[in-house]
N, C-alpha and C positions, 0 to 999 in steps of 0.2 A: 221704305214706305212708298206706296204708289201715289202719284200725283193725281188729285181729283180733276177730272176733265170737265164734268158737267157742273159748272159753278151755279147754275140756276137752282140746283137742289140744296146748296149749302146755305144754312141760315147763320148769319152773323148778328150778334147782339147789337143794340144801338151803340154801345161803347166800343165794340170791336169795329163798327163802321166808322166811328170817329177816329180811331187809331189808324185805320186803313186810309182815311182821307189825309191824315198827317203824313203817313208813309209816302203816299202818292205825290204829296207836295214837297217831299224831300226834307221833312223836318226830322230832327234827331230825337233821341229819347228824352232828354231834359226839356227841350222846347215843347214837345208833345205833352209831357206831363204838366208843364206850366200852362199851356193853352187850355188843356182840359180840366185843370184844377185837381189833378190826381198825382199820386207819387210815381216816381220813376219805376219802382218795383211793380206797381199796378200796370203801367204801360208795358213792361216786360211780360207780365202775365197775359195780358190781352194779345200781345204780339205772338207769344208762344201758342196760345189757343188758336189764333188765326193760322199759324204755320201747321199745326196739327190738322185743322180742318182742310187745309189745302194739300197736305201731304208733302210739305217741303221743309227744308232745314235752314234757310237763310231769309233775311228780310229782303234781300235783292231779288230772290226767286219769287217771293210773295208779290213784289211789285211787277215783275215780268208776267206772272200768271194773270194778275188782275188787269194789267194793261192789254194783254193779248186777248182776254175774254171780253173786253169792252166795258168791264165794271170800273175800270180806272178812268173812264171819261166823265 
């Protein structure tokens, strides 16, 4: 899977943005679920969708890409 370079063109849903914020703050799956009032499996689904949109395979790579792009600020 090719990593998407132009993040300005990627649309994240509001909930995906919430999950991204938690990822960038170092929160784990259970804590993210608790903070957002959703199940852990729903957090996993949103995280998987984010990874597909970014073309990467790990949460760590998601964080790297977002921080490098400036979206993590």
